C-alpha positions in Angstrom: 212.4 75.8 148.1 209.6 73.4 148.8 206.1 73.8 147.6 205.0 74.6 151.1 207.3 77.5 151.3 206.5 78.9 147.8 202.7 78.8 148.7 203.3 80.6 152.1 205.5 83.4 150.4 203.0 84.0 147.6 199.9 84.4 150.0 201.8 85.8 153.0 200.7 89.4 153.2 203.7 90.5 155.3 206.2 88.8 152.8 208.5 91.0 150.9 209.5 90.3 147.3 212.7 89.0 146.4 215.3 91.3 144.9 216.8 90.5 141.5 220.4 90.6 141.1 220.3 92.7 137.8 217.3 95.0 138.9 216.3 97.6 141.2 213.2 95.8 142.9 211.3 94.7 139.7 211.2 91.2 138.9 211.3 92.0 135.3 214.5 93.8 135.3 215.4 96.7 133.1 212.4 96.1 130.9 210.2 97.4 133.6 212.0 100.4 134.5 212.5 101.6 130.8 215.8 102.5 129.0 217.4 105.7 128.8 215.9 106.2 125.2 212.5 105.9 126.6 213.1 108.5 129.1 214.4 110.9 126.4 211.2 110.3 124.3 209.2 111.4 127.4 211.2 114.5 127.9 210.8 115.6 124.4 206.8 115.7 124.8 206.2 114.2 121.3 202.5 113.4 122.6 201.0 116.7 123.5 197.6 117.2 125.0 194.7 118.0 122.3 194.4 121.8 121.9 190.9 123.3 123.0 188.4 125.4 120.8 187.0 125.1 117.1 189.3 124.9 113.9 188.9 127.3 111.2 186.7 124.9 109.2 184.4 124.2 112.0 184.0 128.0 112.6 182.8 128.4 108.9 180.3 125.5 109.4 178.9 126.9 112.5 178.3 130.4 110.8 176.4 128.7 107.9 174.2 126.7 110.3 173.4 129.9 112.3 172.6 131.8 109.0 170.1 129.1 108.1 168.5 128.9 111.2 168.0 132.5 111.4 166.5 132.5 107.8 164.0 129.6 109.0 162.9 131.7 112.1 162.3 134.8 109.9 160.2 132.9 107.4 158.2 131.0 110.2 157.6 134.4 111.6 156.5 136.0 108.3 154.1 133.1 107.7 152.7 133.5 111.1 152.2 137.1 110.6 150.7 136.5 107.3 148.2 133.9 108.6 147.4 136.2 111.6 146.8 139.2 109.3 144.9 137.2 106.8 142.6 135.6 109.6 142.1 139.0 111.0 141.3 140.3 107.3 138.2 137.8 107.0 135.9 136.0 109.4 132.6 134.4 108.6 131.0 135.8 111.7 131.5 139.2 110.2 129.3 138.8 107.4 125.6 139.0 108.1 122.1 139.2 106.3 119.5 141.4 107.8 116.0 141.8 106.8 113.9 145.0 107.2 110.2 144.7 106.2 106.8 144.1 108.0 106.2 141.0 110.1 102.5 141.2 109.6 101.0 141.6 106.1 97.5 141.7 104.4 96.8 138.8 102.0 97.2 140.0 98.3 98.6 143.5 99.4 101.8 144.5 98.1 104.9 144.2 100.5 108.5 145.2 100.3 111.5 143.8 102.0 115.1 145.3 102.1 117.6 142.5 102.6 121.1 143.8 103.6 124.3 141.7 103.1 126.9 143.4 105.5 130.6 142.8 105.4 132.6 143.7 108.5 135.8 142.3 107.3 138.9 144.0 105.9 138.6 141.5 103.0 136.0 142.1 100.1 133.6 139.8 99.2 133.4 138.5 95.7 130.8 136.9 93.2 128.1 137.4 96.0 124.7 136.0 95.0 121.4 135.9 97.1 119.1 132.8 96.7 115.5 133.4 98.1 113.3 130.5 99.3 109.7 131.6 100.2 106.2 130.1 100.8 104.7 129.0 97.5 101.9 131.4 98.2 104.4 134.4 98.0 104.5 135.9 94.5 107.3 138.3 93.6 106.1 141.3 91.6 106.6 141.4 87.9 108.1 144.7 88.1 110.4 146.3 90.7 112.6 143.4 91.4 115.5 144.3 89.1 117.8 141.4 88.3 115.7 138.8 90.1 115.5 135.5 88.2 112.7 133.1 89.0 113.9 129.5 89.7 110.5 128.0 90.7 107.2 128.6 92.3 109.1 129.0 95.7 112.4 130.2 94.7 114.3 132.9 92.9 118.0 134.4 92.9 119.8 137.5 92.2 123.5 138.3 91.6 124.6 141.0 94.0 128.3 141.3 92.7 131.2 142.5 94.9 130.8 144.0 98.3 133.8 146.0 99.4 135.6 145.8 102.9 133.3 147.2 105.7 130.5 147.9 103.2 127.0 146.6 102.6 124.7 146.2 99.8 120.8 146.4 100.0 118.5 144.3 97.8 114.8 145.0 97.7 112.3 142.1 97.3 108.7 143.1 96.4 105.7 140.9 95.9 102.4 139.6 97.6 101.2 136.8 99.9 98.2 135.0 98.9 97.3 133.3 102.1 94.6 132.7 104.4 94.3 134.8 107.7 96.7 133.9 110.3 98.8 131.7 108.0 102.5 131.6 108.8 104.5 132.4 106.0 108.2 133.1 105.4 111.0 134.6 103.2 114.4 133.0 103.6 117.8 134.4 102.1 121.0 132.6 101.5 124.2 134.5 100.4 126.8 132.7 98.6 130.3 134.5 98.3 134.0 134.1 98.1 136.1 136.4 100.4 139.2 138.2 99.2 141.5 136.1 97.0 139.7 132.8 98.2 138.2 130.6 95.7 136.2 128.7 98.4 132.5 129.5 98.4 130.9 130.4 101.7 127.3 130.6 102.6 125.1 132.3 105.1 121.4 132.0 105.7 118.6 134.0 107.5 114.9 134.3 107.3 111.9 136.5 108.3 108.6 135.1 109.4 105.4 136.9 108.4 101.9 136.5 109.7 98.9 137.1 107.4 96.6 139.5 109.4 93.5 139.3 107.1 92.1 138.3 103.9 90.0 140.2 101.3 88.0 137.0 100.4 85.7 135.5 102.9 84.9 131.6 102.7 82.8 129.6 105.2 82.2 125.8 105.2 79.2 123.9 106.8 79.6 120.2 107.4 77.9 117.6 109.8 79.4 117.3 113.1 78.9 113.4 113.2 78.0 110.8 110.6 77.7 107.0 110.4 79.4 104.6 107.9 77.3 104.9 104.6 75.5 108.1 105.5 74.6 110.7 102.8 75.7 114.2 103.7 75.9 117.7 102.5 78.7 120.3 102.4 77.9 123.9 102.0 80.6 126.5 100.8 79.9 130.2 101.0 82.2 132.8 99.7 82.5 136.5 99.1 84.8 139.2 97.7 85.4 141.7 100.4 87.9 143.8 98.3 87.1 146.9 96.5 88.5 145.5 93.4 87.7 142.3 91.4 89.8 139.1 91.6 91.2 137.6 88.3 91.5 134.0 87.6 89.6 133.1 90.7 88.5 129.6 91.7 87.0 127.6 94.5 88.2 124.1 95.4 86.8 121.5 97.8 89.3 118.9 99.4 87.4 115.8 100.2 88.1 113.4 103.1 88.9 109.8 102.4 85.9 107.8 102.1 83.8 110.5 100.7 81.9 109.6 97.4 80.7 112.6 95.4 77.1 112.4 94.1 76.4 115.9 92.9 76.9 119.6 93.3 74.9 122.9 92.6 76.3 124.5 90.6 78.1 121.7 88.6 81.9 121.6 89.2 83.8 123.0 86.3 86.7 120.5 86.6 86.4 117.1 88.0 84.1 116.9 91.1 85.8 119.6 93.4 86.9 122.7 91.2 84.5 125.6 90.3 86.2 128.4 88.0 85.0 131.9 88.8 86.9 133.7 86.3 86.9 137.5 87.2 85.2 137.5 90.6 83.7 141.0 91.1 84.1 143.2 94.1 81.5 142.6 96.7 80.5 139.4 94.8 79.0 136.3 96.6 78.6 132.5 95.8 77.3 129.4 97.3 78.1 125.7 96.5 76.1 122.8 97.8 77.9 119.3 97.5 75.8 116.1 98.0 77.7 112.8 98.7 78.3 109.7 100.8 80.8 109.0 103.6 82.2 105.8 104.7 84.5 105.1 107.6 85.1 103.4 111.0 83.8 104.4 114.3 86.2 107.0 115.8 87.8 108.2 112.6 87.7 112.0 111.9 86.9 113.1 108.4 88.4 116.5 107.5 86.9 118.4 104.5 88.5 121.8 103.2 87.3 124.6 101.2 89.5 127.2 99.8 89.2 130.3 97.3 92.1 131.4 95.4 93.6 132.2 92.0 95.6 130.1 89.5 99.2 130.8 89.8 101.7 131.0 87.1 102.6 127.3 87.3 98.8 126.3 87.5 98.8 125.7 91.2 96.4 127.3 93.2 97.4 130.3 95.5 94.8 130.5 98.3 93.3 133.7 99.4 91.4 132.0 102.3 90.7 128.5 103.5 88.3 126.9 106.0 88.0 123.2 107.1 85.6 121.1 109.2 85.7 117.7 110.9 83.0 115.1 111.0 83.3 112.4 113.6 82.4 109.0 112.5 80.1 107.2 114.9 79.0 103.4 115.0 76.2 102.4 112.6 73.8 99.9 114.3 73.8 98.1 110.7 76.8 97.3 108.6 76.5 95.9 105.1 79.3 95.0 102.5 79.0 93.6 99.0 81.7 92.0 96.8 81.8 90.6 93.3 83.6 87.4 94.5 84.8 86.2 90.9 85.9 89.4 89.5 89.6 90.3 89.7 90.7 94.0 89.7 87.3 95.2 89.1 87.5 94.3 85.4 84.9 92.3 83.4 84.9 90.7 79.9 81.9 90.8 77.7 79.9 87.6 78.4 81.3 87.0 81.8 79.1 86.2 84.8 79.2 88.4 87.8 78.5 86.6 91.1 77.7 89.0 94.0 77.5 88.3 97.7 76.0 90.9 100.2 77.0 90.3 103.9 75.2 92.2 106.7 75.4 92.4 110.5 73.6 93.9 113.5 76.4 96.0 115.0 74.4 97.9 117.4 73.1 97.2 120.9 69.6 96.4 120.4 67.2 94.2 118.4 66.4 95.5 114.8 63.1 94.9 113.4 61.6 94.7 109.9 65.0 94.8 108.0 64.8 95.4 104.3 67.9 94.7 102.1 68.0 96.4 98.5 70.7 96.3 95.9 70.7 98.8 93.1 72.1 97.8 89.8 72.9 100.3 87.0 74.4 99.2 83.6 73.3 98.9 80.1 75.5 95.9 79.3 73.7 93.3 81.7 72.0 90.2 80.5 68.9 90.4 83.0 67.2 87.5 81.3 70.0 85.4 82.9 69.8 86.9 86.4 69.6 84.3 89.1 68.6 85.6 92.6 68.3 83.4 95.8 65.0 84.4 97.6 64.9 87.9 96.3 63.0 89.9 93.8 64.2 91.9 90.8 62.3 95.0 89.6 63.4 95.9 86.1 61.8 99.4 86.2 63.7 100.5 89.3 66.8 98.4 88.7 66.6 97.1 92.2 66.8 93.6 93.9 65.0 93.3 97.2 65.0 90.8 100.1 62.4 91.1 103.0 61.5 89.0 106.0 58.9 87.2 104.0 61.9 85.4 102.2 64.4 85.7 104.8 62.6 85.2 108.4 65.8 86.6 110.3 65.1 90.1 108.8 61.9 90.4 111.0 63.8 90.5 114.3 67.5 90.7 113.8 69.2 90.0 117.1 72.3 91.8 118.4 75.4 90.5 116.6 73.5 88.6 113.9 75.4 88.2 110.6 74.0 86.9 107.3 74.4 87.1 103.4 72.2 87.2 100.2 73.6 86.2 96.7 72.7 86.8 93.2 74.5 86.5 89.8 74.1 88.2 86.4 76.2 87.9 83.2 77.5 90.8 81.0 76.1 90.7 77.5 78.2 88.9 75.0 77.5 91.5 72.3 77.9 95.1 73.6 75.4 97.7 72.1 77.2 100.2 70.1 75.0 102.6 68.0 76.9 105.9 68.1 80.3 107.3 69.3 78.8 107.7 72.9 78.6 104.0 73.4 81.9 103.2 75.0 83.5 102.7 78.3 80.8 100.6 79.9 80.8 99.6 83.5 78.4 98.0 86.1 77.6 99.9 89.2 76.0 98.3 92.2 75.4 99.4 95.8 73.6 97.5 98.7 71.2 99.4 101.1 69.6 98.3 104.3 67.0 99.9 106.7 64.8 99.2 109.8 61.9 100.7 111.4 64.3 101.1 114.6 66.9 103.3 112.9 65.7 106.7 112.0 67.4 109.8 110.5 67.1 113.4 112.2 63.9 113.9 110.3 62.1 110.8 111.7 62.5 108.8 108.6 63.9 105.3 108.1 67.8 105.8 107.9 69.2 103.9 104.8 72.6 102.4 105.6 74.6 101.8 102.3 77.5 99.4 101.5 80.6 100.2 99.6 79.8 100.9 96.1 81.2 98.7 93.2 81.8 100.1 89.8 83.1 97.3 87.7 84.7 98.3 84.3 84.0 96.3 81.1 86.7 95.4 78.6 86.4 96.2 74.9 85.9 93.4 72.5 88.5 93.3 69.7 87.8 91.2 66.6 90.5 90.0 64.3 89.8 87.9 61.2 92.3 86.3 59.0 91.2 85.6 55.4 93.0 84.4 52.1 92.1 85.2 48.5 93.0 84.1 45.0 91.0 87.0 43.5 91.8 90.4 45.1 90.8 93.9 43.9 94.1 95.6 45.0 96.8 92.9 44.5 97.0 90.9 41.4 98.1 87.3 42.1 100.0 84.9 39.7 100.6 81.2 39.2 98.4 78.3 38.2 95.2 77.3 40.0 94.9 74.6 41.0 98.5 74.5 42.5 100.9 72.4 40.6 104.1 70.6 41.8 107.1 72.9 40.9 105.1 75.9 39.9 104.7 79.2 42.1 101.3 80.3 43.1 100.4 83.4 44.9 97.7 84.1 47.4 96.6 87.3 49.3 96.2 87.2 53.1 94.1 89.8 54.6 94.0 91.0 58.4 90.7 92.9 59.5 90.3 94.4 62.9 87.2 95.7 64.6 87.1 97.3 68.2 83.9 97.4 69.9 83.5 99.7 73.1 86.7 101.3 74.3 89.6 102.9 72.8 92.7 100.7 72.5 96.3 101.7 71.9 99.5 100.1 71.0 97.7 97.4 68.9 99.9 95.0 67.1 99.4 91.7 65.1 102.0 89.3 64.8 102.3 86.0 62.9 104.9 84.0 60.9 104.9 82.2 57.5 105.5 78.4 57.6 108.7 77.2 55.8 108.5 77.0 52.0 106.0 80.1 52.0 107.4 83.3 50.4 107.0 86.9 51.3 106.6 88.7 48.0 106.7 92.1 49.6 103.4 93.3 48.1 101.0 95.0 50.6 97.9 97.1 50.5 97.4 99.9 51.5 101.0 100.7 51.0 101.1 103.1 53.9 100.5 100.7 56.7 103.2 99.8 58.9 104.0 96.1 58.5 107.4 94.3 58.3 108.8 91.0 57.3 111.9 89.3 58.9 113.4 86.9 56.5 115.3 85.1 59.1 112.4 84.4 61.4 109.6 84.5 58.8 107.9 86.9 61.2 105.3 89.3 60.1 104.4 92.4 62.3 101.5 94.8 61.9 102.0 97.9 64.0 98.5 99.4 64.1 98.8 101.7 67.2 95.6 103.5 68.3 92.1 102.2 67.3 89.1 104.1 68.6 85.8 102.5 70.2 83.4 101.5 67.4 85.8 101.0 64.7 84.6 98.3 62.3 81.1 98.7 64.0 80.3 102.2 63.1 82.5 102.4 60.1 85.0 100.4 58.1 87.3 97.9 59.7 91.1 98.4 60.0 92.7 96.2 57.4 95.9 95.3 55.8 96.6 92.8 52.9 99.7 91.1 51.9 100.8 88.6 49.3 102.5 85.1 49.8 103.4 82.5 47.5 104.2 78.7 47.7 106.0 76.3 45.3 104.3 72.9 46.1 106.7 69.8 46.5 106.1 66.2 45.2 105.4 65.1 48.8 102.6 67.7 49.1 100.4 66.4 46.3 96.7 66.2 47.4 97.3 68.4 50.4 96.2 71.8 51.5 99.0 74.1 52.3 99.5 76.3 55.2 99.9 80.0 54.0 100.1 81.5 57.5 100.6 80.3 61.1 98.2 81.5 63.9 98.0 85.3 64.2 97.9 87.2 67.6 96.6 90.7 68.4 97.6 92.4 71.5 96.7 96.1 72.6 96.0 98.0 75.7 92.4 99.0 76.6 92.5 102.7 77.5 89.5 102.5 79.7 90.2 99.3 81.8 94.0 99.5 81.4 93.9 95.8 80.6 96.0 94.0 77.8 93.6 92.7 75.2 94.8 89.5 73.5 93.2 87.9 70.6 94.5 84.8 68.7 93.2 83.5 65.4 94.1 80.2 64.0 96.4 79.4 61.0 95.2 79.9 57.4 95.3 77.0 54.7 94.6 77.1 51.1 91.2 76.0 52.0 89.9 79.4 51.3 86.1 78.9 51.6 85.8 82.9 51.8 86.8 83.2 48.3 84.1 82.1 46.2 86.1 82.1 43.0 88.0 78.8 44.1 86.3 75.6 43.9 86.7 72.9 46.7 88.8 70.7 44.2 91.4 73.6 44.1 92.2 73.7 47.7 94.7 70.8 47.3 97.9 70.5 45.2 97.5 68.8 41.9 100.2 66.7 40.2 99.4 67.4 36.8 97.4 70.4 35.2 
């Protein structure tokens, strides 16, 4: 068969396959149709179809799985039920604090409040504690508050214990408010507790506000409606006990505004410049206090002064029965004046220091000012007036006043609007401060500048005096440290040859003496060191003095501590003596030997709060203070 015929037969859809001689229509013969053995195998159904359903082992596993699932469902249900039941047993919003008591109260009158802690839960509340916080002018009664523990002037606490399911407990709090009329006060309660078997601490708060209707004590305050910078003014406090019983531990207190300078008061304050102790203030008792002072401030400022009457509380604070306040409005002064000590730092002076003052002034008003006079008042016992220098002014020693007029400064005759100028002077502090008694201490230099004009009048028609800022410069004390050496000493016996000899040990006594002039000092200490080759023998006098020596650094420290003013001036000096020794070496022949290096005193001035420092130079064997030593013996000798 040709290739063309083969292709035609293969791809002709109508062609019939050729029959094989040995087969029945299959081109593969008997292999395609199978043998008789194969037909027998099929008839025997050796390969059967898989049976449907679970085996016995599978059924057992299914039963176990279903049992576990059921247990889980039951457990989840039990837990859910427990949570729901427990949640329903306690809810925070079912606990409350309720106050029962007056919302209006009289000052100083006893009041009583019932504080109920209510538990609306099925679970009990354990370890319940109430913490009270209240205005500091509420004072719990010393009796009647069973179990109340005071924590501070504004808080207390009480242990309530356990509150059963759907029960409440009541606590009674008694006390009195010491407050001015219409003062808003309060009592706040906080409950701390643990519900049921919980260990967590919960808390709940509530409070009651109280208004003070009236006070049994009357207080009134008078103050000027307006004032100018530098004005002198008066405050008047009137008070009266309206109660039928006396007030114990009563006091009146004034609270001054910023810029107020206290000058005097009638009667004089019992404490500072603003406290008057009344003690037992009788029923119906009255009183008046007149306070004089000076106010400074800028235009538009409001100066509020307060006056209160009350009692001293347990912690020393004042519980106010009544209080008043007044406001003074600051207006523009037509003259402004300011003084400064231009060379003084921090307002502290040293004895002998010169003070250089400058006074600056200005016409701050809206009109010409005529016949202006400038005065500076100086007050101090420690100024060296003989060395005062004034530019164009005049000092009156009787009044302690320096004055400048238009005869020296022509611009003062007619001072134009906005005109500015200044005057100056200087004066030194005495080098030696006067100390004749224990009261001669804590010196200062006070000064204030004053100006007036015929065009500035006060309400009475007199020339109004405009005052500057006041300066009160404090003067440091003067501490005097001396270092002396002796061969002959009454308290410590020396040894060794004199004059000093090469190779021989010779001892000397060194003494520190301290005097303190005008202010108490504290933390005083003297420090020095011994030169190499100088030995510390350990002998000191007095033996009780706190003096130490460090052998590694050769440092000597004398811890003095407090030294009163006048020590060494009004009585004996503070002193300590100690012994040192030297062994001269061949290279020191014909030389004076150093016994101690420079000494330094440090201390705090309790009045000025400055650190006082005094240094003294080294001390050698040239001991001119010891008259028993001849000058030839100041140096080391080679032979006796």
